[in-house]
N, C-alpha and C positions, 0 to 999 in steps of 0.2 A: 504493498498500497506505500503511495508517493506522497511524499509532505502536501498538503496546502498550500497553494499558491497564494500569495499577499497582492495587495492592490495598494497604492492610493489614492484613497478616494476625498472626497468633500462636497458638502448642499450648499446651492445655489439660488441665486434667482440670476436669469442665463437673458440681459436686456437684447431688446431688437437691432436687428443688424443698423439700420437707420440711425438708431440711439449713438450704437459704437459704429459708422460712417461718422458722424458727428465729432464722439470724442477723438477719435483718428484725426482731425483736423484742428480739434484744439490739440493735441500735440505737436504736429507740425508747429502751429503758429510759437506753443511754447518752447521748440528744438533750437528756433529763432533767436533767444536769449539766454536759456540755458545752455552752459557748457561743464564739460568737465565729466569725472567720470561716472556716467548714468547708460542705464541701460532702460531701454523704453519699452514697455509691452506692446507685443500686438495686437493692434483695435480687437481682431479674433479671438482673442483668447484672454478677453476683460471678463469677469465674469463680480459679481457682488455676492463673496460669499458669507453665509453666514455659519457655518459649520468646517473646518480642517479636519480629518479623522486622522491622516498621515498612516502609513503601512496597519493595514487589514486585512481577513482573509478575507476569502471570498464569500464563506457561508456567514459573513455578519452582515452581509450586505443586507440580508434578506428581515433579519432583526432592526436593521436603521428603517428597511423599506417601511416596515411594518410600522412605527413609529411615528413615523414620518408621516405615514399615510392620514394614520388617526386624526393628527395634529392638523394637516392642511383641511383633511372634511368639513371641517368647525370654523374655516377661514373665508371669507369674502373676499372678491379681487380688489386690491387699489393703487393708488398710483403714484409714483414716484415722480420725481424732476432731478436733473443732472445739472449741476452747476457748481461753481467756485472752487479752487484749486486751493491747497492746501500741503502741509506736507508732515509726516512722524519721522521722531518723537515729535520736533518743534523746527521750527525755522533753522535756528544758530547750530540743530546737531539735525539736519535732513536726512533719513534713511529709507523713505519710503513719498516718491510724490505721488496727491491723490486728486481725486474731485470727488466733493461732494453728495448730500442728496439734497432735498425738502420732499415737500405733500406730504403722503402719510407713512411719513417716517415713523410715527411713535408708535401705529400697527405695524410694521417689521421690526420694531427694536424690540416690542411684547413676543412677537413669533420667533425670532430671535433663541428671545428668554425659556420662553414654554419650549421650543426645540432643544436647547443646550438642559434644561433639566430632566425631562423625558430619559436621553438618553444618557443623564447622569444613572439612572439604572441600570443602564448595559453597561454600566464600567468606563464609558467615556467621560474624562477628565472635566472638569466644569472652566469655561474660560477665564481667566484670572485677570485680563483688562475687560472695561467696561467695552462693549459692542458698540462700533462706530459706521455708520455705514460710510461706505465711500468706495470706489473703481480707483484699483493704484493705475497709474500713468507712465509708472516710471522707478524703478530701484536705483540707488544712488550707492555706490561702491565705497566712495571716498568723501566725504564733503571740503575738506579742505582743500580742494582747487575748483570746487563749484562755483562759478559765475554766473549771475542773474537772476537767481530767483528770488531773493533780497527784493531788487526791482518789482518781479510781479508781484509780489505780495505786497508791497509799498503801494503800487498802482490799483490796486485788487479790484481790477476790473472781473466783470461778473462774464465767466468763461459757461455759459448755456450750452449742453446739450439737448435738449429739447427732457421732455417728460412719455413716459410710459403706462400702461396698468400691466401690474401683477397680477400673473393667474394662478401660478405655481411653483415651484420648489422644481432642483432638476438633482437628480445625484451622478457627481461626474466621476470618474477615472481618469487620473492625472497619468502619463508616461514622460519620463521626462528624455530629450534626446539634446547631444551636441547641439541644436537649432532652437533649443527650447521647447516647453512643457506640449504635447497633444493632448486635449481634452477625447474624452470619451463619454455620449449620453448615457447612463445605466439605467435612470426610470427616472421619469417624471411624476409627480405629484399634485395634480390640480386642485383649486380652490373649486368650494360649492359656487355654483353660479347662482346668482341672486334674480 
């Protein structure tokens, strides 16, 4: 009997293509100002992650699916807007460049907490950090040589990528390759239609 294969998996909202295309245009605008040791995320690889599982066995996917299905069956679709650029942990020590959310963010935060609490019963560690909904635009390898980010933040320009209806959650598998991660959708959990 062979050892069970493990996969890297995460639960996320998958923004529609038109929003991701606009995010790509925002990245192009930011690239003209921000220089340094920075790796931009491909727009088609951008998701709004609610829970990262890390390496899990394929048999655990069924447990995760059942938990998430139970939660999403009680949620109505809601709307999120994509706007405002920021950095984690902050502008002085940036590691992640992101674009934030507006709209029904409180519904999303409550949903993430519910998922986190329910999966804790299956042995998944609860998130230590407060959930801050965002889409990752770039990862900053070394902030010391970074030029232009402070200028972007001072201008506080509203980088808007549109809004969209969130009608469910996706469970993704992530395969790491030298050219970046490749994401495969394992399951979709629709919300209750109103």
